MMTF fields as JSON, N, C-alpha, C and O atoms, coordinates in Angstrom:
{
  "mmtfVersion": "1.0.0",
  "mmtfProducer": "UNKNOWN",
  "numBonds": 447,
  "numAtoms": 448,
  "numGroups": 112,
  "numChains": 1,
  "numModels": 1,
  "chainsPerModel": [1],
  "groupsPerChain": [112],
  "chainIdList": ["A"],
  "bondAtomList": [4, 2, 8, 6, 12, 10, 16, 14, 20, 18, 24, 22, 28, 26, 32, 30, 36, 34, 40, 38, 44, 42, 48, 46, 52, 50, 56, 54, 60, 58, 64, 62, 68, 66, 72, 70, 76, 74, 80, 78, 84, 82, 88, 86, 92, 90, 96, 94, 100, 98, 104, 102, 108, 106, 112, 110, 116, 114, 120, 118, 124, 122, 128, 126, 132, 130, 136, 134, 140, 138, 144, 142, 148, 146, 152, 150, 156, 154, 160, 158, 164, 162, 168, 166, 172, 170, 176, 174, 180, 178, 184, 182, 188, 186, 192, 190, 196, 194, 200, 198, 204, 202, 208, 206, 212, 210, 216, 214, 220, 218, 224, 222, 228, 226, 232, 230, 236, 234, 240, 238, 244, 242, 248, 246, 252, 250, 256, 254, 260, 258, 264, 262, 268, 266, 272, 270, 276, 274, 280, 278, 284, 282, 288, 286, 292, 290, 296, 294, 300, 298, 304, 302, 308, 306, 312, 310, 316, 314, 320, 318, 324, 322, 328, 326, 332, 330, 336, 334, 340, 338, 344, 342, 348, 346, 352, 350, 356, 354, 360, 358, 364, 362, 368, 366, 372, 370, 376, 374, 380, 378, 384, 382, 388, 386, 392, 390, 396, 394, 400, 398, 404, 402, 408, 406, 412, 410, 416, 414, 420, 418, 424, 422, 428, 426, 432, 430, 436, 434, 440, 438, 444, 442],
  "bondOrderList": [1, 1, 1, 1, 1, 1, 1, 1, 1, 1, 1, 1, 1, 1, 1, 1, 1, 1, 1, 1, 1, 1, 1, 1, 1, 1, 1, 1, 1, 1, 1, 1, 1, 1, 1, 1, 1, 1, 1, 1, 1, 1, 1, 1, 1, 1, 1, 1, 1, 1, 1, 1, 1, 1, 1, 1, 1, 1, 1, 1, 1, 1, 1, 1, 1, 1, 1, 1, 1, 1, 1, 1, 1, 1, 1, 1, 1, 1, 1, 1, 1, 1, 1, 1, 1, 1, 1, 1, 1, 1, 1, 1, 1, 1, 1, 1, 1, 1, 1, 1, 1, 1, 1, 1, 1, 1, 1, 1, 1, 1, 1],
  "groupList": [{"groupName": "MET", "atomNameList": ["N", "CA", "C", "O"], "elementList": ["N", "C", "C", "O"], "formalChargeList": [0, 0, 0, 0], "bondAtomList": [1, 0, 2, 1, 3, 2], "bondOrderList": [1, 1, 2], "singleLetterCode": "M", "chemCompType": "L-PEPTIDE LINKING"}, {"groupName": "ALA", "atomNameList": ["N", "CA", "C", "O"], "elementList": ["N", "C", "C", "O"], "formalChargeList": [0, 0, 0, 0], "bondAtomList": [1, 0, 2, 1, 3, 2], "bondOrderList": [1, 1, 2], "singleLetterCode": "A", "chemCompType": "L-PEPTIDE LINKING"}, {"groupName": "ASP", "atomNameList": ["N", "CA", "C", "O"], "elementList": ["N", "C", "C", "O"], "formalChargeList": [0, 0, 0, 0], "bondAtomList": [1, 0, 2, 1, 3, 2], "bondOrderList": [1, 1, 2], "singleLetterCode": "D", "chemCompType": "L-PEPTIDE LINKING"}, {"groupName": "VAL", "atomNameList": ["N", "CA", "C", "O"], "elementList": ["N", "C", "C", "O"], "formalChargeList": [0, 0, 0, 0], "bondAtomList": [1, 0, 2, 1, 3, 2], "bondOrderList": [1, 1, 2], "singleLetterCode": "V", "chemCompType": "L-PEPTIDE LINKING"}, {"groupName": "ARG", "atomNameList": ["N", "CA", "C", "O"], "elementList": ["N", "C", "C", "O"], "formalChargeList": [0, 0, 0, 0], "bondAtomList": [1, 0, 2, 1, 3, 2], "bondOrderList": [1, 1, 2], "singleLetterCode": "R", "chemCompType": "L-PEPTIDE LINKING"}, {"groupName": "SER", "atomNameList": ["N", "CA", "C", "O"], "elementList": ["N", "C", "C", "O"], "formalChargeList": [0, 0, 0, 0], "bondAtomList": [1, 0, 2, 1, 3, 2], "bondOrderList": [1, 1, 2], "singleLetterCode": "S", "chemCompType": "L-PEPTIDE LINKING"}, {"groupName": "GLY", "atomNameList": ["N", "CA", "C", "O"], "elementList": ["N", "C", "C", "O"], "formalChargeList": [0, 0, 0, 0], "bondAtomList": [1, 0, 2, 1, 3, 2], "bondOrderList": [1, 1, 2], "singleLetterCode": "G", "chemCompType": "PEPTIDE LINKING"}, {"groupName": "GLU", "atomNameList": ["N", "CA", "C", "O"], "elementList": ["N", "C", "C", "O"], "formalChargeList": [0, 0, 0, 0], "bondAtomList": [1, 0, 2, 1, 3, 2], "bondOrderList": [1, 1, 2], "singleLetterCode": "E", "chemCompType": "L-PEPTIDE LINKING"}, {"groupName": "ILE", "atomNameList": ["N", "CA", "C", "O"], "elementList": ["N", "C", "C", "O"], "formalChargeList": [0, 0, 0, 0], "bondAtomList": [1, 0, 2, 1, 3, 2], "bondOrderList": [1, 1, 2], "singleLetterCode": "I", "chemCompType": "L-PEPTIDE LINKING"}, {"groupName": "PHE", "atomNameList": ["N", "CA", "C", "O"], "elementList": ["N", "C", "C", "O"], "formalChargeList": [0, 0, 0, 0], "bondAtomList": [1, 0, 2, 1, 3, 2], "bondOrderList": [1, 1, 2], "singleLetterCode": "F", "chemCompType": "L-PEPTIDE LINKING"}, {"groupName": "ASN", "atomNameList": ["N", "CA", "C", "O"], "elementList": ["N", "C", "C", "O"], "formalChargeList": [0, 0, 0, 0], "bondAtomList": [1, 0, 2, 1, 3, 2], "bondOrderList": [1, 1, 2], "singleLetterCode": "N", "chemCompType": "L-PEPTIDE LINKING"}, {"groupName": "LEU", "atomNameList": ["N", "CA", "C", "O"], "elementList": ["N", "C", "C", "O"], "formalChargeList": [0, 0, 0, 0], "bondAtomList": [1, 0, 2, 1, 3, 2], "bondOrderList": [1, 1, 2], "singleLetterCode": "L", "chemCompType": "L-PEPTIDE LINKING"}, {"groupName": "LYS", "atomNameList": ["N", "CA", "C", "O"], "elementList": ["N", "C", "C", "O"], "formalChargeList": [0, 0, 0, 0], "bondAtomList": [1, 0, 2, 1, 3, 2], "bondOrderList": [1, 1, 2], "singleLetterCode": "K", "chemCompType": "L-PEPTIDE LINKING"}, {"groupName": "THR", "atomNameList": ["N", "CA", "C", "O"], "elementList": ["N", "C", "C", "O"], "formalChargeList": [0, 0, 0, 0], "bondAtomList": [1, 0, 2, 1, 3, 2], "bondOrderList": [1, 1, 2], "singleLetterCode": "T", "chemCompType": "L-PEPTIDE LINKING"}, {"groupName": "TYR", "atomNameList": ["N", "CA", "C", "O"], "elementList": ["N", "C", "C", "O"], "formalChargeList": [0, 0, 0, 0], "bondAtomList": [1, 0, 2, 1, 3, 2], "bondOrderList": [1, 1, 2], "singleLetterCode": "Y", "chemCompType": "L-PEPTIDE LINKING"}, {"groupName": "PRO", "atomNameList": ["N", "CA", "C", "O"], "elementList": ["N", "C", "C", "O"], "formalChargeList": [0, 0, 0, 0], "bondAtomList": [1, 0, 2, 1, 3, 2], "bondOrderList": [1, 1, 2], "singleLetterCode": "P", "chemCompType": "L-PEPTIDE LINKING"}, {"groupName": "CYS", "atomNameList": ["N", "CA", "C", "O"], "elementList": ["N", "C", "C", "O"], "formalChargeList": [0, 0, 0, 0], "bondAtomList": [1, 0, 2, 1, 3, 2], "bondOrderList": [1, 1, 2], "singleLetterCode": "C", "chemCompType": "L-PEPTIDE LINKING"}],
  "groupTypeList": [0, 1, 2, 3, 4, 5, 3, 2, 3, 4, 6, 2, 7, 8, 9, 8, 10, 11, 12, 8, 13, 5, 5, 7, 14, 4, 8, 11, 4, 5, 5, 13, 4, 10, 11, 3, 3, 11, 15, 13, 2, 10, 5, 8, 11, 1, 2, 3, 11, 13, 13, 6, 13, 11, 6, 10, 6, 10, 4, 8, 0, 8, 15, 10, 12, 11, 11, 4, 4, 16, 2, 8, 15, 8, 11, 10, 12, 12, 3, 15, 5, 4, 8, 9, 4, 3, 10, 10, 7, 2, 14, 11, 11, 8, 4, 11, 2, 6, 6, 2, 11, 5, 8, 15, 5, 9, 7, 15, 6, 7, 2, 2],
  "groupIdList": [1, 2, 3, 4, 5, 6, 7, 8, 9, 10, 11, 12, 13, 14, 15, 16, 17, 18, 19, 20, 21, 22, 23, 24, 25, 26, 27, 28, 29, 30, 31, 32, 33, 34, 35, 36, 37, 38, 39, 40, 41, 42, 43, 44, 45, 46, 47, 48, 49, 50, 51, 52, 53, 54, 55, 56, 57, 58, 59, 60, 61, 62, 63, 64, 65, 66, 67, 68, 69, 70, 71, 72, 73, 74, 75, 76, 77, 78, 79, 80, 81, 82, 83, 84, 85, 86, 87, 88, 89, 90, 91, 92, 93, 94, 95, 96, 97, 98, 99, 100, 101, 102, 103, 104, 105, 106, 107, 108, 109, 110, 111, 112],
  "secStructList": [7, 7, 3, 3, 3, 3, 3, 3, 3, 3, 6, 6, 3, 3, 3, 3, 3, 3, 3, 7, 7, 2, 2, 2, 2, 2, 2, 2, 6, 6, 7, 7, 1, 1, 7, 7, 7, 7, 7, 7, 1, 6, 6, 6, 1, 7, 3, 3, 3, 3, 5, 1, 1, 1, 7, 1, 1, 7, 7, 5, 7, 7, 7, 2, 2, 2, 2, 2, 2, 6, 6, 7, 7, 1, 7, 7, 1, 3, 3, 3, 3, 3, 3, 3, 3, 3, 6, 6, 3, 3, 3, 3, 3, 3, 7, 7, 1, 1, 1, 7, 1, 1, 7, 7, 7, 7, 7, 7, 7, 6, 6, 7],
  "xCoordList": [100.286, 100.823, 100.002, 99.389, 100.003, 99.223, 99.853, 101.069, 99.003, 99.438, 98.837, 97.668, 99.628, 99.121, 98.36, 98.911, 97.09, 96.254, 96.307, 96.344, 96.311, 96.387, 96.915, 96.779, 97.522, 98.037, 97.464, 97.539, 96.891, 96.287, 96.905, 96.739, 97.616, 98.25, 97.38, 97.142, 96.912, 96.077, 96.732, 96.512, 97.533, 98.234, 99.244, 100.136, 99.103, 100.009, 99.545, 100.225, 98.424, 97.89, 98.085, 97.944, 98.411, 98.577, 97.6, 97.606, 96.765, 95.782, 96.225, 96.545, 96.239, 96.652, 95.515, 94.95, 95.186, 94.192, 94.959, 95.772, 94.7, 95.424, 94.522, 93.332, 95.107, 94.461, 95.195, 96.406, 94.47, 95.1, 94.487, 93.4, 95.211, 94.73, 93.759, 93.668, 93.052, 92.109, 92.84, 92.335, 94.028, 94.775, 95.236, 95.254, 95.606, 95.973, 94.753, 94.86, 93.607, 92.379, 92.033, 91.593, 92.235, 91.986, 92.945, 92.554, 94.18, 95.136, 94.678, 94.769, 94.189, 93.735, 92.516, 92.396, 91.613, 90.326, 89.668, 89.341, 89.469, 88.819, 89.81, 89.396, 91.104, 92.104, 92.175, 92.41, 91.97, 92.024, 92.991, 93.139, 93.645, 94.585, 95.928, 96.014, 96.958, 98.317, 98.789, 99.318, 98.597, 99.084, 100.412, 100.633, 101.289, 102.558, 102.565, 102.278, 102.886, 102.98, 104.462, 105.162, 104.946, 106.364, 106.523, 105.738, 107.525, 107.788, 108.51, 109.25, 108.29, 108.865, 109.655, 110.038, 109.915, 110.643, 112.115, 112.617, 112.797, 114.178, 115.139, 116.127, 114.874, 115.779, 115.688, 116.638, 114.567, 114.39, 114.886, 115.577, 114.544, 115.001, 116.4, 116.598, 117.364, 118.708, 119.658, 120.747, 119.293, 120.149, 119.851, 118.688, 120.891, 120.722, 121.002, 122.051, 120.046, 120.212, 120.379, 119.858, 121.109, 121.319, 120.371, 120.242, 119.716, 118.825, 119.489, 120.508, 118.952, 119.452, 119.557, 118.987, 120.303, 120.451, 121.537, 122.268, 121.628, 122.626, 124.03, 124.34, 124.848, 126.215, 127.035, 126.666, 128.118, 128.988, 128.536, 128.928, 127.729, 127.319, 125.953, 125.222, 125.619, 124.279, 123.31, 123.534, 122.247, 121.266, 119.869, 119.626, 118.963, 117.551, 117.013, 117.051, 116.519, 116.014, 114.486, 113.898, 113.858, 112.403, 112.027, 112.508, 111.179, 110.806, 110.145, 109.362, 110.471, 109.901, 108.384, 107.727, 107.806, 106.347, 105.694, 104.584, 106.353, 105.824, 105.91, 104.979, 107.014, 107.143, 106.091, 105.482, 105.875, 104.852, 103.466, 102.672, 103.169, 101.86, 101.618, 100.479, 102.683, 102.564, 102.843, 102.978, 102.932, 103.158, 104.439, 104.45, 105.513, 106.825, 107.655, 108.158, 107.811, 108.467, 109.967, 110.519, 110.632, 112.08, 112.408, 111.894, 113.263, 113.682, 114.896, 115.907, 114.804, 115.934, 117.119, 116.936, 118.319, 119.525, 119.816, 120.24, 119.601, 119.807, 118.477, 117.848, 118.052, 116.761, 116.928, 117.71, 116.189, 116.269, 115.529, 114.504, 116.062, 115.457, 115.816, 116.617, 115.205, 115.557, 114.912, 113.831, 115.584, 115.033, 114.482, 115.168, 113.238, 112.578, 112.314, 111.928, 112.52, 112.186, 110.94, 110.945, 109.864, 108.596, 108.148, 107.93, 108.01, 107.56, 108.374, 107.811, 109.697, 110.62, 110.483, 110.872, 109.954, 109.884, 110.578, 110.424, 111.338, 112.064, 111.323, 110.86, 111.221, 110.561, 111.526, 112.159, 111.636, 112.45, 111.512, 110.659, 111.67, 110.865, 111.758, 112.811, 111.332, 112.084, 111.167, 110.028, 111.652, 110.905, 111.423, 112.521, 110.635, 111.06, 110.992, 111.795, 110.045, 109.825, 109.323, 108.718, 109.568, 109.066, 110.056, 110.757, 110.11, 111.011, 112.459, 112.858, 113.22, 114.643, 115.409, 115.14, 116.369, 117.155, 118.117, 117.977, 119.07, 120.021, 120.611, 121.749, 119.86, 120.341, 119.927, 118.739, 120.894, 120.515, 120.007, 120.492, 119.043, 118.554, 118.799, 118.489, 119.354, 119.705, 118.826, 118.559, 118.388, 117.599, 118.407, 119.139, 118.278, 119.036, 118.604, 117.419, 119.595, 119.317, 119.004, 118.95, 118.795, 118.462, 119.629, 119.407, 120.878, 122.056, 122.361, 123.175, 121.754, 122.067, 121.347, 121.506],
  "yCoordList": [120.446, 120.487, 121.429, 122.376, 121.155, 121.941, 123.313, 123.48, 124.281, 125.634, 125.991, 125.702, 126.621, 127.098, 128.385, 129.347, 128.401, 129.593, 130.501, 131.724, 129.884, 130.696, 129.845, 128.622, 130.523, 129.874, 130.632, 131.859, 129.899, 130.496, 129.831, 128.63, 130.611, 130.088, 130.461, 131.637, 129.43, 129.611, 128.858, 127.659, 129.561, 128.91, 127.898, 128.246, 126.647, 125.576, 124.89, 123.986, 125.288, 124.65, 125.569, 126.788, 124.95, 125.684, 125.087, 123.881, 125.94, 125.513, 126.037, 127.217, 125.147, 125.512, 125.215, 124.121, 126.188, 126.027, 125.773, 126.599, 124.62, 124.225, 124.221, 123.92, 124.56, 124.362, 123.18, 123.246, 122.092, 120.892, 120.555, 121.019, 119.742, 119.318, 118.143, 117.529, 117.855, 116.728, 115.41, 114.543, 115.251, 114.0, 113.857, 112.746, 114.955, 114.89, 114.525, 113.765, 115.07, 114.749, 113.266, 112.642, 112.698, 111.263, 110.422, 109.373, 110.867, 110.141, 110.155, 109.14, 111.29, 111.4, 110.534, 109.956, 110.446, 109.759, 110.267, 111.451, 109.407, 109.851, 109.961, 110.089, 109.914, 110.036, 111.481, 112.4, 111.664, 113.01, 113.093, 114.162, 111.997, 111.985, 111.443, 110.749, 111.774, 111.293, 111.648, 110.8, 112.887, 113.403, 114.115, 114.687, 114.08, 114.797, 115.81, 115.459, 117.048, 118.101, 118.382, 118.793, 118.158, 118.33, 119.184, 119.048, 120.061, 120.837, 119.976, 119.06, 120.278, 119.433, 120.197, 119.605, 121.493, 122.204, 121.809, 121.236, 122.12, 121.682, 122.202, 121.535, 123.371, 123.892, 123.079, 123.062, 122.409, 121.573, 120.156, 119.578, 119.588, 118.242, 118.346, 118.088, 118.731, 119.05, 117.856, 117.941, 116.758, 115.576, 114.705, 114.509, 114.184, 113.373, 111.918, 111.589, 111.047, 109.611, 108.932, 109.397, 107.829, 107.048, 105.86, 105.172, 105.623, 104.478, 103.454, 103.756, 102.286, 101.319, 99.923, 99.608, 99.088, 97.688, 97.548, 98.494, 96.346, 96.11, 96.389, 96.098, 96.938, 97.265, 97.492, 97.034, 98.18, 98.409, 99.577, 99.658, 100.473, 101.643, 101.465, 100.529, 102.368, 102.377, 102.96, 104.045, 102.24, 102.667, 102.472, 101.621, 103.272, 103.104, 102.056, 102.247, 100.966, 99.875, 99.874, 99.87, 99.879, 99.849, 98.728, 98.699, 97.808, 96.69, 97.173, 98.123, 96.502, 96.867, 96.79, 97.62, 95.793, 95.688, 96.88, 97.266, 97.468, 98.67, 99.85, 100.65, 99.958, 101.038, 100.905, 101.897, 99.68, 99.468, 99.816, 100.434, 99.421, 99.704, 101.214, 101.669, 101.985, 103.44, 104.152, 105.376, 103.385, 103.937, 104.767, 105.835, 104.28, 104.91, 103.979, 102.968, 104.304, 103.371, 103.247, 102.151, 104.353, 104.351, 105.092, 106.182, 104.493, 105.124, 105.997, 105.515, 107.277, 108.182, 107.703, 107.148, 107.909, 107.44, 108.252, 107.685, 109.55, 110.43, 111.1, 111.688, 111.014, 111.571, 112.48, 112.173, 113.608, 114.509, 113.924, 113.258, 114.181, 113.6, 114.412, 115.346, 114.033, 114.586, 113.731, 113.176, 113.632, 112.942, 114.0, 114.965, 113.807, 114.72, 113.982, 112.813, 114.663, 114.11, 114.833, 116.049, 114.059, 114.599, 113.751, 112.548, 114.364, 113.665, 112.397, 111.327, 112.528, 111.406, 110.261, 109.135, 110.51, 109.52, 110.116, 111.301, 109.288, 109.75, 109.334, 108.2, 110.285, 110.044, 110.407, 111.462, 109.535, 109.79, 110.171, 109.38, 111.38, 111.845, 111.859, 112.496, 111.152, 111.049, 111.456, 110.997, 112.302, 112.609, 111.661, 111.847, 110.659, 109.641, 110.105, 109.68, 110.967, 111.351, 112.784, 113.26, 113.465, 114.82, 115.864, 115.681, 116.947, 118.041, 117.722, 116.559, 118.751, 118.586, 118.691, 119.571, 117.791, 117.786, 118.953, 119.842, 118.978, 120.086, 120.274, 120.722, 119.942, 120.073, 121.444, 121.695, 122.334, 123.672, 123.637, 122.86, 124.468, 124.588, 126.023, 126.962, 126.187, 127.507, 127.845, 127.009, 129.08, 129.553, 130.635, 131.388, 130.713, 131.748, 133.134, 133.401, 134.017, 135.399, 136.24, 135.735, 137.538, 138.443, 138.622, 138.881, 138.487, 138.709, 137.502, 137.627, 136.332, 135.123, 135.071, 134.112],
  "zCoordList": [104.652, 105.981, 106.841, 106.349, 108.112, 109.055, 109.272, 109.179, 109.559, 109.912, 111.256, 111.513, 112.119, 113.405, 113.153, 112.618, 113.542, 113.366, 114.591, 114.463, 115.801, 117.016, 118.16, 118.164, 119.133, 120.335, 121.519, 121.576, 122.462, 123.655, 124.881, 125.09, 125.689, 126.895, 128.087, 128.363, 128.786, 129.987, 131.136, 131.307, 131.917, 133.021, 132.5, 131.727, 132.925, 132.498, 131.221, 130.736, 130.67, 129.471, 128.267, 128.359, 127.144, 125.888, 124.883, 124.639, 124.306, 123.32, 121.955, 121.808, 120.96, 119.614, 118.646, 118.655, 117.819, 116.772, 115.479, 115.065, 114.835, 113.635, 112.403, 112.489, 111.265, 109.967, 109.343, 109.133, 109.043, 108.493, 107.132, 106.786, 106.377, 105.063, 105.22, 106.282, 104.156, 104.173, 104.413, 105.127, 103.821, 104.016, 105.463, 105.993, 106.109, 107.528, 108.376, 109.339, 108.01, 108.74, 108.61, 109.575, 107.405, 107.213, 108.063, 108.574, 108.216, 109.06, 110.511, 111.2, 110.975, 112.366, 112.649, 113.729, 111.676, 111.852, 113.123, 113.216, 114.091, 115.331, 116.478, 117.63, 116.195, 117.259, 117.744, 116.96, 119.028, 119.588, 120.77, 121.361, 121.122, 122.246, 121.769, 120.756, 122.514, 122.242, 120.839, 120.12, 120.459, 119.181, 119.417, 120.484, 118.425, 118.484, 117.353, 116.208, 117.652, 116.651, 116.429, 117.354, 115.196, 114.877, 113.626, 112.688, 113.592, 112.38, 111.352, 111.709, 110.07, 109.016, 107.964, 106.955, 108.156, 107.105, 107.1, 108.067, 106.006, 105.807, 106.87, 107.178, 107.435, 108.456, 109.747, 110.53, 109.98, 111.174, 110.909, 111.748, 109.753, 109.404, 108.794, 107.606, 109.632, 109.153, 109.182, 108.613, 109.816, 109.864, 108.647, 108.294, 108.008, 106.808, 107.152, 107.704, 106.817, 107.016, 105.671, 104.658, 105.67, 104.46, 104.476, 105.489, 103.362, 103.237, 102.332, 101.71, 102.246, 101.296, 101.863, 102.907, 101.15, 101.535, 102.585, 102.88, 103.144, 104.176, 103.65, 102.494, 104.483, 104.114, 105.367, 106.449, 105.228, 106.37, 107.238, 108.402, 106.706, 107.475, 108.102, 107.778, 108.997, 109.587, 108.572, 108.037, 108.317, 107.331, 107.879, 108.736, 107.371, 107.68, 106.719, 105.503, 107.252, 106.423, 106.481, 107.563, 105.324, 105.232, 104.274, 103.141, 104.71, 103.834, 102.547, 102.555, 101.438, 100.133, 100.131, 99.503, 100.832, 100.81, 101.505, 101.137, 102.496, 103.135, 102.168, 102.08, 101.45, 100.459, 99.365, 98.963, 98.879, 97.844, 98.364, 97.654, 99.61, 100.184, 100.286, 100.183, 100.487, 100.592, 99.275, 99.247, 98.172, 96.827, 96.742, 96.129, 97.354, 97.221, 96.35, 96.84, 95.05, 94.129, 94.358, 94.255, 94.666, 94.857, 96.141, 96.391, 96.949, 98.196, 97.924, 97.412, 98.263, 98.079, 98.904, 99.988, 98.408, 99.09, 100.348, 101.355, 100.314, 101.465, 101.785, 100.905, 103.032, 103.431, 104.65, 105.55, 104.682, 105.824, 107.025, 106.876, 108.209, 109.409, 110.645, 110.591, 111.753, 113.056, 114.126, 113.93, 115.257, 116.421, 117.367, 117.704, 117.792, 118.715, 120.028, 120.019, 121.149, 122.458, 122.959, 123.15, 123.17, 123.642, 124.824, 124.677, 125.989, 127.207, 127.474, 127.704, 127.441, 127.701, 126.707, 127.019, 125.542, 124.47, 123.248, 122.954, 122.545, 121.369, 120.101, 119.976, 119.157, 117.883, 116.764, 116.799, 115.778, 114.596, 113.464, 113.064, 112.948, 111.826, 110.594, 110.59, 109.546, 108.301, 107.149, 107.071, 106.267, 105.051, 103.97, 103.445, 103.648, 102.694, 101.251, 100.42, 100.951, 99.563, 99.526, 100.488, 98.431, 98.248, 98.701, 99.696, 97.978, 98.329, 97.993, 97.94, 97.773, 97.486, 98.785, 99.604, 98.977, 100.205, 100.23, 101.07, 99.355, 99.335, 97.942, 97.805, 96.93, 95.57, 95.051, 94.846, 94.837, 94.377, 92.948, 92.125, 92.662, 91.292, 90.86, 91.592, 89.676, 89.168, 87.983, 87.119, 87.964, 86.846, 86.136, 86.779, 84.821, 84.108, 84.549, 84.745, 84.703, 85.086, 83.883, 82.762, 84.103, 83.026, 82.055, 80.872, 82.54, 81.707, 80.838, 79.923, 81.068, 80.317, 79.011, 78.256]
}
């Protein structure tokens, strides 16, 4: 994930220097305009969406062939998300895979 290295405010313009991973750089390719910078940590992606097949509730539906193309073998039932409004446009960011949503993990203490 990208890290902000520095922020420079010059009047109405804000310049941000980012450190990005190689995979993020491959996604960008030669795109240098119309980029959106969004935070992705669990405290920001606090809304939980339900995925799955058609049913009575509202669900995020993603075609299986798209999941296979992106090497996502199983779609998690509950996924963290958030809607962001940027320049009068709404973006839905969903973390489909990776990281624990809210399942606590306990490790034995010294007294155990």
